[in-house]
mmJSON file of the N, C-alpha and C atoms, coordinates in Angstrom:
{"data_MODEL":{"atom_site":{
"group_PDB":["ATOM","ATOM","ATOM","ATOM","ATOM","ATOM","ATOM","ATOM","ATOM","ATOM","ATOM","ATOM","ATOM","ATOM","ATOM","ATOM","ATOM","ATOM","ATOM","ATOM","ATOM","ATOM","ATOM","ATOM","ATOM","ATOM","ATOM","ATOM","ATOM","ATOM","ATOM","ATOM","ATOM","ATOM","ATOM","ATOM","ATOM","ATOM","ATOM","ATOM","ATOM","ATOM","ATOM","ATOM","ATOM","ATOM","ATOM","ATOM","ATOM","ATOM","ATOM","ATOM","ATOM","ATOM","ATOM","ATOM","ATOM","ATOM","ATOM","ATOM","ATOM","ATOM","ATOM","ATOM","ATOM","ATOM","ATOM","ATOM","ATOM","ATOM","ATOM","ATOM","ATOM","ATOM","ATOM","ATOM","ATOM","ATOM","ATOM","ATOM","ATOM","ATOM","ATOM","ATOM","ATOM","ATOM","ATOM","ATOM","ATOM","ATOM","ATOM","ATOM","ATOM","ATOM","ATOM","ATOM","ATOM","ATOM","ATOM","ATOM","ATOM","ATOM","ATOM","ATOM","ATOM","ATOM","ATOM","ATOM","ATOM","ATOM","ATOM","ATOM","ATOM","ATOM","ATOM","ATOM","ATOM","ATOM","ATOM","ATOM","ATOM","ATOM","ATOM","ATOM","ATOM","ATOM","ATOM","ATOM","ATOM","ATOM","ATOM","ATOM","ATOM","ATOM","ATOM","ATOM","ATOM","ATOM","ATOM","ATOM","ATOM","ATOM","ATOM","ATOM","ATOM","ATOM","ATOM","ATOM","ATOM","ATOM","ATOM","ATOM","ATOM","ATOM","ATOM","ATOM","ATOM","ATOM","ATOM","ATOM","ATOM","ATOM","ATOM","ATOM","ATOM","ATOM","ATOM","ATOM","ATOM","ATOM","ATOM","ATOM","ATOM","ATOM","ATOM","ATOM","ATOM","ATOM","ATOM","ATOM","ATOM","ATOM","ATOM","ATOM","ATOM","ATOM","ATOM","ATOM","ATOM","ATOM","ATOM","ATOM","ATOM","ATOM","ATOM","ATOM","ATOM","ATOM","ATOM","ATOM","ATOM","ATOM","ATOM","ATOM","ATOM","ATOM","ATOM","ATOM","ATOM","ATOM","ATOM","ATOM","ATOM","ATOM","ATOM","ATOM","ATOM","ATOM","ATOM","ATOM","ATOM","ATOM"],
"id":[1,2,3,4,5,6,7,8,9,10,11,12,13,14,15,16,17,18,19,20,21,22,23,24,25,26,27,28,29,30,31,32,33,34,35,36,37,38,39,40,41,42,43,44,45,46,47,48,49,50,51,52,53,54,55,56,57,58,59,60,61,62,63,64,65,66,67,68,69,70,71,72,73,74,75,76,77,78,79,80,81,82,83,84,85,86,87,88,89,90,91,92,93,94,95,96,97,98,99,100,101,102,103,104,105,106,107,108,109,110,111,112,113,114,115,116,117,118,119,120,121,122,123,124,125,126,127,128,129,130,131,132,133,134,135,136,137,138,139,140,141,142,143,144,145,146,147,148,149,150,151,152,153,154,155,156,157,158,159,160,161,162,163,164,165,166,167,168,169,170,171,172,173,174,175,176,177,178,179,180,181,182,183,184,185,186,187,188,189,190,191,192,193,194,195,196,197,198,199,200,201,202,203,204,205,206,207,208,209,210,211,212,213,214,215,216,217,218,219,220,221,222],
"type_symbol":["N","C","C","N","C","C","N","C","C","N","C","C","N","C","C","N","C","C","N","C","C","N","C","C","N","C","C","N","C","C","N","C","C","N","C","C","N","C","C","N","C","C","N","C","C","N","C","C","N","C","C","N","C","C","N","C","C","N","C","C","N","C","C","N","C","C","N","C","C","N","C","C","N","C","C","N","C","C","N","C","C","N","C","C","N","C","C","N","C","C","N","C","C","N","C","C","N","C","C","N","C","C","N","C","C","N","C","C","N","C","C","N","C","C","N","C","C","N","C","C","N","C","C","N","C","C","N","C","C","N","C","C","N","C","C","N","C","C","N","C","C","N","C","C","N","C","C","N","C","C","N","C","C","N","C","C","N","C","C","N","C","C","N","C","C","N","C","C","N","C","C","N","C","C","N","C","C","N","C","C","N","C","C","N","C","C","N","C","C","N","C","C","N","C","C","N","C","C","N","C","C","N","C","C","N","C","C","N","C","C","N","C","C","N","C","C","N","C","C","N","C","C"],
"label_atom_id":["N","CA","C","N","CA","C","N","CA","C","N","CA","C","N","CA","C","N","CA","C","N","CA","C","N","CA","C","N","CA","C","N","CA","C","N","CA","C","N","CA","C","N","CA","C","N","CA","C","N","CA","C","N","CA","C","N","CA","C","N","CA","C","N","CA","C","N","CA","C","N","CA","C","N","CA","C","N","CA","C","N","CA","C","N","CA","C","N","CA","C","N","CA","C","N","CA","C","N","CA","C","N","CA","C","N","CA","C","N","CA","C","N","CA","C","N","CA","C","N","CA","C","N","CA","C","N","CA","C","N","CA","C","N","CA","C","N","CA","C","N","CA","C","N","CA","C","N","CA","C","N","CA","C","N","CA","C","N","CA","C","N","CA","C","N","CA","C","N","CA","C","N","CA","C","N","CA","C","N","CA","C","N","CA","C","N","CA","C","N","CA","C","N","CA","C","N","CA","C","N","CA","C","N","CA","C","N","CA","C","N","CA","C","N","CA","C","N","CA","C","N","CA","C","N","CA","C","N","CA","C","N","CA","C","N","CA","C","N","CA","C","N","CA","C","N","CA","C","N","CA","C","N","CA","C","N","CA","C"],
"label_alt_id":[null,null,null,null,null,null,null,null,null,null,null,null,null,null,null,null,null,null,null,null,null,null,null,null,null,null,null,null,null,null,null,null,null,null,null,null,null,null,null,null,null,null,null,null,null,null,null,null,null,null,null,null,null,null,null,null,null,null,null,null,null,null,null,null,null,null,null,null,null,null,null,null,null,null,null,null,null,null,null,null,null,null,null,null,null,null,null,null,null,null,null,null,null,null,null,null,null,null,null,null,null,null,null,null,null,null,null,null,null,null,null,null,null,null,null,null,null,null,null,null,null,null,null,null,null,null,null,null,null,null,null,null,null,null,null,null,null,null,null,null,null,null,null,null,null,null,null,null,null,null,null,null,null,null,null,null,null,null,null,null,null,null,null,null,null,null,null,null,null,null,null,null,null,null,null,null,null,null,null,null,null,null,null,null,null,null,null,null,null,null,null,null,null,null,null,null,null,null,null,null,null,null,null,null,null,null,null,null,null,null,null,null,null,null,null,null,null,null,null,null,null,null],
"label_comp_id":["MET","MET","MET","ARG","ARG","ARG","ALA","ALA","ALA","VAL","VAL","VAL","LEU","LEU","LEU","ASP","ASP","ASP","ALA","ALA","ALA","ASP","ASP","ASP","PRO","PRO","PRO","LYS","LYS","LYS","ASP","ASP","ASP","LEU","LEU","LEU","PRO","PRO","PRO","ARG","ARG","ARG","GLU","GLU","GLU","VAL","VAL","VAL","LYS","LYS","LYS","LEU","LEU","LEU","LYS","LYS","LYS","PRO","PRO","PRO","GLY","GLY","GLY","HIS","HIS","HIS","ARG","ARG","ARG","PRO","PRO","PRO","THR","THR","THR","ARG","ARG","ARG","LEU","LEU","LEU","ASP","ASP","ASP","ALA","ALA","ALA","ALA","ALA","ALA","LYS","LYS","LYS","VAL","VAL","VAL","VAL","VAL","VAL","VAL","VAL","VAL","GLN","GLN","GLN","ASP","ASP","ASP","PHE","PHE","PHE","ILE","ILE","ILE","SER","SER","SER","ARG","ARG","ARG","ARG","ARG","ARG","GLU","GLU","GLU","THR","THR","THR","ASP","ASP","ASP","ARG","ARG","ARG","ILE","ILE","ILE","GLY","GLY","GLY","ALA","ALA","ALA","VAL","VAL","VAL","VAL","VAL","VAL","PHE","PHE","PHE","GLY","GLY","GLY","LYS","LYS","LYS","SER","SER","SER","PRO","PRO","PRO","TYR","TYR","TYR","ILE","ILE","ILE","LEU","LEU","LEU","SER","SER","SER","PRO","PRO","PRO","ALA","ALA","ALA","THR","THR","THR","LEU","LEU","LEU","ASP","ASP","ASP","TYR","TYR","TYR","GLN","GLN","GLN","LEU","LEU","LEU","LEU","LEU","LEU","SER","SER","SER","GLN","GLN","GLN","LEU","LEU","LEU","VAL","VAL","VAL","ASN","ASN","ASN","GLY","GLY","GLY"],
"label_asym_id":["A","A","A","A","A","A","A","A","A","A","A","A","A","A","A","A","A","A","A","A","A","A","A","A","A","A","A","A","A","A","A","A","A","A","A","A","A","A","A","A","A","A","A","A","A","A","A","A","A","A","A","A","A","A","A","A","A","A","A","A","A","A","A","A","A","A","A","A","A","A","A","A","A","A","A","A","A","A","A","A","A","A","A","A","A","A","A","A","A","A","A","A","A","A","A","A","A","A","A","A","A","A","A","A","A","A","A","A","A","A","A","A","A","A","A","A","A","A","A","A","A","A","A","A","A","A","A","A","A","A","A","A","A","A","A","A","A","A","A","A","A","A","A","A","A","A","A","A","A","A","A","A","A","A","A","A","A","A","A","A","A","A","A","A","A","A","A","A","A","A","A","A","A","A","A","A","A","A","A","A","A","A","A","A","A","A","A","A","A","A","A","A","A","A","A","A","A","A","A","A","A","A","A","A","A","A","A","A","A","A","A","A","A","A","A","A","A","A","A","A","A","A"],
"label_entity_id":["1","1","1","1","1","1","1","1","1","1","1","1","1","1","1","1","1","1","1","1","1","1","1","1","1","1","1","1","1","1","1","1","1","1","1","1","1","1","1","1","1","1","1","1","1","1","1","1","1","1","1","1","1","1","1","1","1","1","1","1","1","1","1","1","1","1","1","1","1","1","1","1","1","1","1","1","1","1","1","1","1","1","1","1","1","1","1","1","1","1","1","1","1","1","1","1","1","1","1","1","1","1","1","1","1","1","1","1","1","1","1","1","1","1","1","1","1","1","1","1","1","1","1","1","1","1","1","1","1","1","1","1","1","1","1","1","1","1","1","1","1","1","1","1","1","1","1","1","1","1","1","1","1","1","1","1","1","1","1","1","1","1","1","1","1","1","1","1","1","1","1","1","1","1","1","1","1","1","1","1","1","1","1","1","1","1","1","1","1","1","1","1","1","1","1","1","1","1","1","1","1","1","1","1","1","1","1","1","1","1","1","1","1","1","1","1","1","1","1","1","1","1"],
"label_seq_id":[1,1,1,2,2,2,3,3,3,4,4,4,5,5,5,6,6,6,7,7,7,8,8,8,9,9,9,10,10,10,11,11,11,12,12,12,13,13,13,14,14,14,15,15,15,16,16,16,17,17,17,18,18,18,19,19,19,20,20,20,21,21,21,22,22,22,23,23,23,24,24,24,25,25,25,26,26,26,27,27,27,28,28,28,29,29,29,30,30,30,31,31,31,32,32,32,33,33,33,34,34,34,35,35,35,36,36,36,37,37,37,38,38,38,39,39,39,40,40,40,41,41,41,42,42,42,43,43,43,44,44,44,45,45,45,46,46,46,47,47,47,48,48,48,49,49,49,50,50,50,51,51,51,52,52,52,53,53,53,54,54,54,55,55,55,56,56,56,57,57,57,58,58,58,59,59,59,60,60,60,61,61,61,62,62,62,63,63,63,64,64,64,65,65,65,66,66,66,67,67,67,68,68,68,69,69,69,70,70,70,71,71,71,72,72,72,73,73,73,74,74,74],
"pdbx_PDB_ins_code":[null,null,null,null,null,null,null,null,null,null,null,null,null,null,null,null,null,null,null,null,null,null,null,null,null,null,null,null,null,null,null,null,null,null,null,null,null,null,null,null,null,null,null,null,null,null,null,null,null,null,null,null,null,null,null,null,null,null,null,null,null,null,null,null,null,null,null,null,null,null,null,null,null,null,null,null,null,null,null,null,null,null,null,null,null,null,null,null,null,null,null,null,null,null,null,null,null,null,null,null,null,null,null,null,null,null,null,null,null,null,null,null,null,null,null,null,null,null,null,null,null,null,null,null,null,null,null,null,null,null,null,null,null,null,null,null,null,null,null,null,null,null,null,null,null,null,null,null,null,null,null,null,null,null,null,null,null,null,null,null,null,null,null,null,null,null,null,null,null,null,null,null,null,null,null,null,null,null,null,null,null,null,null,null,null,null,null,null,null,null,null,null,null,null,null,null,null,null,null,null,null,null,null,null,null,null,null,null,null,null,null,null,null,null,null,null,null,null,null,null,null,null],
"Cartn_x":[89.725,90.59,91.84,91.852,93.018,94.091,93.802,94.774,96.014,97.179,98.438,98.566,99.055,99.258,100.393,100.162,101.239,102.066,101.452,102.126,103.152,104.038,105.11,104.45,104.611,104.061,104.569,105.705,106.207,105.351,104.443,103.513,102.367,102.198,101.099,101.422,100.417,100.657,101.586,101.63,102.553,102.964,103.959,104.517,103.548,103.392,102.603,103.505,103.054,103.825,103.426,104.333,104.039,105.11,104.816,105.846,106.882,108.157,109.184,108.773,108.944,108.66,107.156,106.32,104.894,104.608,103.89,103.541,102.174,101.946,100.677,99.56,98.349,97.168,96.405,95.337,94.509,93.866,93.536,92.989,93.986,95.199,96.282,96.393,96.389,96.494,95.304,94.117,92.888,92.931,93.385,93.524,94.462,95.554,96.548,95.935,95.267,94.646,93.554,92.718,91.667,92.287,93.313,94.014,94.58,95.168,95.696,94.6,93.473,92.295,91.845,91.684,91.245,92.211,93.52,94.506,94.52,94.024,93.982,92.763,91.775,90.531,90.776,90.055,90.133,88.732,87.802,86.449,85.379,85.738,84.743,84.23,82.923,82.348,82.561,82.997,83.217,82.482,81.844,81.218,81.85,81.638,82.17,81.102,81.052,80.104,80.889,80.634,81.29,80.299,80.82,79.957,80.393,79.438,79.624,78.395,77.693,76.426,75.405,75.533,74.723,75.504,75.121,75.876,75.675,76.708,76.689,77.326,76.659,77.24,78.231,79.497,80.565,80.578,80.37,80.311,79.461,78.537,77.826,78.775,78.351,79.215,79.649,80.978,81.515,82.777,83.139,84.417,85.478,85.184,86.092,87.029,88.071,88.986,89.791,90.058,90.813,89.936,88.681,87.783,87.732,87.592,87.565,88.837,89.983,91.26,91.322,90.819,90.82,89.901,88.743,87.778,88.383,89.038,89.666,90.797,91.553,92.657,92.182,90.947,90.43,90.014],
"Cartn_y":[121.374,120.242,120.367,121.338,121.523,122.417,122.91,123.785,122.932,123.556,122.893,122.811,121.661,121.457,122.342,122.944,123.696,122.794,121.703,120.761,119.979,119.323,118.471,117.171,116.752,115.499,114.274,114.411,113.279,112.997,113.888,113.669,112.769,112.467,111.61,110.157,109.257,107.882,107.152,107.469,106.887,107.927,107.651,108.64,108.886,110.155,110.554,110.48,109.722,109.582,110.691,111.658,112.762,112.972,113.791,114.171,115.019,114.946,115.825,117.311,117.993,119.416,119.705,118.675,118.862,118.709,119.644,119.577,118.939,118.164,117.5,118.467,118.152,118.926,118.282,118.921,118.338,117.043,116.994,115.78,114.64,114.905,113.891,113.363,114.281,113.853,113.056,113.46,112.736,111.316,111.138,109.815,108.939,109.477,108.732,108.282,109.168,108.854,107.772,107.911,106.935,105.565,105.532,104.308,103.656,104.416,103.91,103.283,103.99,103.478,102.135,102.069,100.82,99.701,99.945,98.924,98.349,99.05,98.566,97.774,97.711,96.952,95.485,94.598,93.188,92.572,92.966,92.394,93.443,94.658,95.765,96.054,96.263,96.678,98.179,98.624,100.032,100.48,101.63,102.166,103.527,104.073,105.37,106.252,107.478,108.468,109.674,110.207,111.38,112.549,113.69,114.834,115.931,116.526,117.724,118.587,118.829,119.546,118.687,117.386,116.4,115.158,114.35,113.126,112.065,111.272,110.192,108.983,107.837,106.631,106.045,106.099,105.549,104.009,103.561,102.109,101.842,100.893,100.529,99.787,99.562,98.864,97.526,97.281,96.077,95.64,94.376,93.83,93.789,94.29,94.276,95.457,95.362,96.484,96.875,95.914,96.239,97.133,96.838,97.66,99.088,99.171,100.498,101.275,100.596,101.27,101.811,101.007,101.493,102.67,102.651,103.747,105.042,104.901,106.07,106.672,105.816,106.313,106.987,106.648,107.138,108.578],
"Cartn_z":[109.606,109.786,108.899,107.993,107.165,107.773,108.926,109.6,110.001,109.898,110.251,111.761,112.227,113.672,114.172,115.334,115.954,116.878,117.309,118.229,117.495,118.276,117.707,117.251,115.954,115.507,116.263,116.972,117.696,118.94,119.341,120.482,120.096,118.815,118.372,118.75,118.801,119.17,118.27,117.006,116.07,115.062,114.311,113.383,112.196,111.809,110.674,109.443,108.42,107.181,106.232,105.982,105.1,104.089,103.077,102.109,102.82,102.359,102.978,102.88,103.998,104.082,104.322,104.417,104.623,106.122,106.691,108.084,108.247,109.307,109.465,109.784,109.305,109.568,110.738,111.192,112.236,111.706,110.416,109.855,109.876,109.523,109.628,111.041,111.982,113.417,113.81,113.452,113.776,113.243,112.013,111.4,112.176,112.626,113.408,114.753,115.4,116.696,116.531,115.492,115.246,114.908,114.073,113.736,114.965,115.854,117.108,117.951,118.033,118.819,118.215,116.91,116.258,116.511,116.431,116.617,118.018,118.994,120.38,120.721,119.839,120.054,119.721,120.423,120.181,119.964,120.773,120.701,120.723,120.509,120.539,119.122,119.023,117.775,117.656,116.487,116.291,115.009,115.061,113.912,113.603,112.409,112.035,111.456,111.953,111.435,111.042,109.836,109.308,109.47,109.917,110.099,109.11,108.492,107.627,107.798,106.707,106.865,107.596,107.381,108.099,108.347,109.301,109.608,108.531,108.313,107.329,107.952,107.93,108.475,107.506,107.893,107.072,107.22,108.421,108.693,109.918,109.864,111.082,112.027,113.234,114.226,113.672,113.711,113.106,113.879,113.693,114.235,113.171,111.954,110.833,110.931,111.736,112.0,110.747,109.917,108.659,107.769,107.65,106.848,107.458,108.741,109.408,109.147,109.202,108.961,107.502,106.561,105.192,105.021,105.674,105.545,106.139,107.29,107.942,107.089,106.434,105.623,104.306,103.888,102.664,102.718],
"occupancy":[1.0,1.0,1.0,1.0,1.0,1.0,1.0,1.0,1.0,1.0,1.0,1.0,1.0,1.0,1.0,1.0,1.0,1.0,1.0,1.0,1.0,1.0,1.0,1.0,1.0,1.0,1.0,1.0,1.0,1.0,1.0,1.0,1.0,1.0,1.0,1.0,1.0,1.0,1.0,1.0,1.0,1.0,1.0,1.0,1.0,1.0,1.0,1.0,1.0,1.0,1.0,1.0,1.0,1.0,1.0,1.0,1.0,1.0,1.0,1.0,1.0,1.0,1.0,1.0,1.0,1.0,1.0,1.0,1.0,1.0,1.0,1.0,1.0,1.0,1.0,1.0,1.0,1.0,1.0,1.0,1.0,1.0,1.0,1.0,1.0,1.0,1.0,1.0,1.0,1.0,1.0,1.0,1.0,1.0,1.0,1.0,1.0,1.0,1.0,1.0,1.0,1.0,1.0,1.0,1.0,1.0,1.0,1.0,1.0,1.0,1.0,1.0,1.0,1.0,1.0,1.0,1.0,1.0,1.0,1.0,1.0,1.0,1.0,1.0,1.0,1.0,1.0,1.0,1.0,1.0,1.0,1.0,1.0,1.0,1.0,1.0,1.0,1.0,1.0,1.0,1.0,1.0,1.0,1.0,1.0,1.0,1.0,1.0,1.0,1.0,1.0,1.0,1.0,1.0,1.0,1.0,1.0,1.0,1.0,1.0,1.0,1.0,1.0,1.0,1.0,1.0,1.0,1.0,1.0,1.0,1.0,1.0,1.0,1.0,1.0,1.0,1.0,1.0,1.0,1.0,1.0,1.0,1.0,1.0,1.0,1.0,1.0,1.0,1.0,1.0,1.0,1.0,1.0,1.0,1.0,1.0,1.0,1.0,1.0,1.0,1.0,1.0,1.0,1.0,1.0,1.0,1.0,1.0,1.0,1.0,1.0,1.0,1.0,1.0,1.0,1.0,1.0,1.0,1.0,1.0,1.0,1.0],
"B_iso_or_equiv":[0.0,0.0,0.0,0.0,0.0,0.0,0.0,0.0,0.0,0.0,0.0,0.0,0.0,0.0,0.0,0.0,0.0,0.0,0.0,0.0,0.0,0.0,0.0,0.0,0.0,0.0,0.0,0.0,0.0,0.0,0.0,0.0,0.0,0.0,0.0,0.0,0.0,0.0,0.0,0.0,0.0,0.0,0.0,0.0,0.0,0.0,0.0,0.0,0.0,0.0,0.0,0.0,0.0,0.0,0.0,0.0,0.0,0.0,0.0,0.0,0.0,0.0,0.0,0.0,0.0,0.0,0.0,0.0,0.0,0.0,0.0,0.0,0.0,0.0,0.0,0.0,0.0,0.0,0.0,0.0,0.0,0.0,0.0,0.0,0.0,0.0,0.0,0.0,0.0,0.0,0.0,0.0,0.0,0.0,0.0,0.0,0.0,0.0,0.0,0.0,0.0,0.0,0.0,0.0,0.0,0.0,0.0,0.0,0.0,0.0,0.0,0.0,0.0,0.0,0.0,0.0,0.0,0.0,0.0,0.0,0.0,0.0,0.0,0.0,0.0,0.0,0.0,0.0,0.0,0.0,0.0,0.0,0.0,0.0,0.0,0.0,0.0,0.0,0.0,0.0,0.0,0.0,0.0,0.0,0.0,0.0,0.0,0.0,0.0,0.0,0.0,0.0,0.0,0.0,0.0,0.0,0.0,0.0,0.0,0.0,0.0,0.0,0.0,0.0,0.0,0.0,0.0,0.0,0.0,0.0,0.0,0.0,0.0,0.0,0.0,0.0,0.0,0.0,0.0,0.0,0.0,0.0,0.0,0.0,0.0,0.0,0.0,0.0,0.0,0.0,0.0,0.0,0.0,0.0,0.0,0.0,0.0,0.0,0.0,0.0,0.0,0.0,0.0,0.0,0.0,0.0,0.0,0.0,0.0,0.0,0.0,0.0,0.0,0.0,0.0,0.0,0.0,0.0,0.0,0.0,0.0,0.0],
"pdbx_formal_charge":[null,null,null,null,null,null,null,null,null,null,null,null,null,null,null,null,null,null,null,null,null,null,null,null,null,null,null,null,null,null,null,null,null,null,null,null,null,null,null,null,null,null,null,null,null,null,null,null,null,null,null,null,null,null,null,null,null,null,null,null,null,null,null,null,null,null,null,null,null,null,null,null,null,null,null,null,null,null,null,null,null,null,null,null,null,null,null,null,null,null,null,null,null,null,null,null,null,null,null,null,null,null,null,null,null,null,null,null,null,null,null,null,null,null,null,null,null,null,null,null,null,null,null,null,null,null,null,null,null,null,null,null,null,null,null,null,null,null,null,null,null,null,null,null,null,null,null,null,null,null,null,null,null,null,null,null,null,null,null,null,null,null,null,null,null,null,null,null,null,null,null,null,null,null,null,null,null,null,null,null,null,null,null,null,null,null,null,null,null,null,null,null,null,null,null,null,null,null,null,null,null,null,null,null,null,null,null,null,null,null,null,null,null,null,null,null,null,null,null,null,null,null],
"auth_seq_id":[1,1,1,2,2,2,3,3,3,4,4,4,5,5,5,6,6,6,7,7,7,8,8,8,9,9,9,10,10,10,11,11,11,12,12,12,13,13,13,14,14,14,15,15,15,16,16,16,17,17,17,18,18,18,19,19,19,20,20,20,21,21,21,22,22,22,23,23,23,24,24,24,25,25,25,26,26,26,27,27,27,28,28,28,29,29,29,30,30,30,31,31,31,32,32,32,33,33,33,34,34,34,35,35,35,36,36,36,37,37,37,38,38,38,39,39,39,40,40,40,41,41,41,42,42,42,43,43,43,44,44,44,45,45,45,46,46,46,47,47,47,48,48,48,49,49,49,50,50,50,51,51,51,52,52,52,53,53,53,54,54,54,55,55,55,56,56,56,57,57,57,58,58,58,59,59,59,60,60,60,61,61,61,62,62,62,63,63,63,64,64,64,65,65,65,66,66,66,67,67,67,68,68,68,69,69,69,70,70,70,71,71,71,72,72,72,73,73,73,74,74,74],
"auth_comp_id":["MET","MET","MET","ARG","ARG","ARG","ALA","ALA","ALA","VAL","VAL","VAL","LEU","LEU","LEU","ASP","ASP","ASP","ALA","ALA","ALA","ASP","ASP","ASP","PRO","PRO","PRO","LYS","LYS","LYS","ASP","ASP","ASP","LEU","LEU","LEU","PRO","PRO","PRO","ARG","ARG","ARG","GLU","GLU","GLU","VAL","VAL","VAL","LYS","LYS","LYS","LEU","LEU","LEU","LYS","LYS","LYS","PRO","PRO","PRO","GLY","GLY","GLY","HIS","HIS","HIS","ARG","ARG","ARG","PRO","PRO","PRO","THR","THR","THR","ARG","ARG","ARG","LEU","LEU","LEU","ASP","ASP","ASP","ALA","ALA","ALA","ALA","ALA","ALA","LYS","LYS","LYS","VAL","VAL","VAL","VAL","VAL","VAL","VAL","VAL","VAL","GLN","GLN","GLN","ASP","ASP","ASP","PHE","PHE","PHE","ILE","ILE","ILE","SER","SER","SER","ARG","ARG","ARG","ARG","ARG","ARG","GLU","GLU","GLU","THR","THR","THR","ASP","ASP","ASP","ARG","ARG","ARG","ILE","ILE","ILE","GLY","GLY","GLY","ALA","ALA","ALA","VAL","VAL","VAL","VAL","VAL","VAL","PHE","PHE","PHE","GLY","GLY","GLY","LYS","LYS","LYS","SER","SER","SER","PRO","PRO","PRO","TYR","TYR","TYR","ILE","ILE","ILE","LEU","LEU","LEU","SER","SER","SER","PRO","PRO","PRO","ALA","ALA","ALA","THR","THR","THR","LEU","LEU","LEU","ASP","ASP","ASP","TYR","TYR","TYR","GLN","GLN","GLN","LEU","LEU","LEU","LEU","LEU","LEU","SER","SER","SER","GLN","GLN","GLN","LEU","LEU","LEU","VAL","VAL","VAL","ASN","ASN","ASN","GLY","GLY","GLY"],
"auth_asym_id":["A","A","A","A","A","A","A","A","A","A","A","A","A","A","A","A","A","A","A","A","A","A","A","A","A","A","A","A","A","A","A","A","A","A","A","A","A","A","A","A","A","A","A","A","A","A","A","A","A","A","A","A","A","A","A","A","A","A","A","A","A","A","A","A","A","A","A","A","A","A","A","A","A","A","A","A","A","A","A","A","A","A","A","A","A","A","A","A","A","A","A","A","A","A","A","A","A","A","A","A","A","A","A","A","A","A","A","A","A","A","A","A","A","A","A","A","A","A","A","A","A","A","A","A","A","A","A","A","A","A","A","A","A","A","A","A","A","A","A","A","A","A","A","A","A","A","A","A","A","A","A","A","A","A","A","A","A","A","A","A","A","A","A","A","A","A","A","A","A","A","A","A","A","A","A","A","A","A","A","A","A","A","A","A","A","A","A","A","A","A","A","A","A","A","A","A","A","A","A","A","A","A","A","A","A","A","A","A","A","A","A","A","A","A","A","A","A","A","A","A","A","A"],
"auth_atom_id":["N","CA","C","N","CA","C","N","CA","C","N","CA","C","N","CA","C","N","CA","C","N","CA","C","N","CA","C","N","CA","C","N","CA","C","N","CA","C","N","CA","C","N","CA","C","N","CA","C","N","CA","C","N","CA","C","N","CA","C","N","CA","C","N","CA","C","N","CA","C","N","CA","C","N","CA","C","N","CA","C","N","CA","C","N","CA","C","N","CA","C","N","CA","C","N","CA","C","N","CA","C","N","CA","C","N","CA","C","N","CA","C","N","CA","C","N","CA","C","N","CA","C","N","CA","C","N","CA","C","N","CA","C","N","CA","C","N","CA","C","N","CA","C","N","CA","C","N","CA","C","N","CA","C","N","CA","C","N","CA","C","N","CA","C","N","CA","C","N","CA","C","N","CA","C","N","CA","C","N","CA","C","N","CA","C","N","CA","C","N","CA","C","N","CA","C","N","CA","C","N","CA","C","N","CA","C","N","CA","C","N","CA","C","N","CA","C","N","CA","C","N","CA","C","N","CA","C","N","CA","C","N","CA","C","N","CA","C","N","CA","C","N","CA","C","N","CA","C","N","CA","C","N","CA","C","N","CA","C"],
"pdbx_PDB_model_num":[1,1,1,1,1,1,1,1,1,1,1,1,1,1,1,1,1,1,1,1,1,1,1,1,1,1,1,1,1,1,1,1,1,1,1,1,1,1,1,1,1,1,1,1,1,1,1,1,1,1,1,1,1,1,1,1,1,1,1,1,1,1,1,1,1,1,1,1,1,1,1,1,1,1,1,1,1,1,1,1,1,1,1,1,1,1,1,1,1,1,1,1,1,1,1,1,1,1,1,1,1,1,1,1,1,1,1,1,1,1,1,1,1,1,1,1,1,1,1,1,1,1,1,1,1,1,1,1,1,1,1,1,1,1,1,1,1,1,1,1,1,1,1,1,1,1,1,1,1,1,1,1,1,1,1,1,1,1,1,1,1,1,1,1,1,1,1,1,1,1,1,1,1,1,1,1,1,1,1,1,1,1,1,1,1,1,1,1,1,1,1,1,1,1,1,1,1,1,1,1,1,1,1,1,1,1,1,1,1,1,1,1,1,1,1,1,1,1,1,1,1,1]
}}}
């Protein structure tokens, strides 16, 4: 996920905020896409699971979109 994106960052749903001269990584792009997905929900419960060596529940299904956004940005 640390690999630098080859695609144009302008193709993402919203602008990626980065330091000057820094190119977005796949992780940066994934965060933008997930944030966009969360922002479009109104009454859907969303949960978050992180995968590494094993899955970890970051958040059970919830309607607290602000909490989810904070967790994704972390």
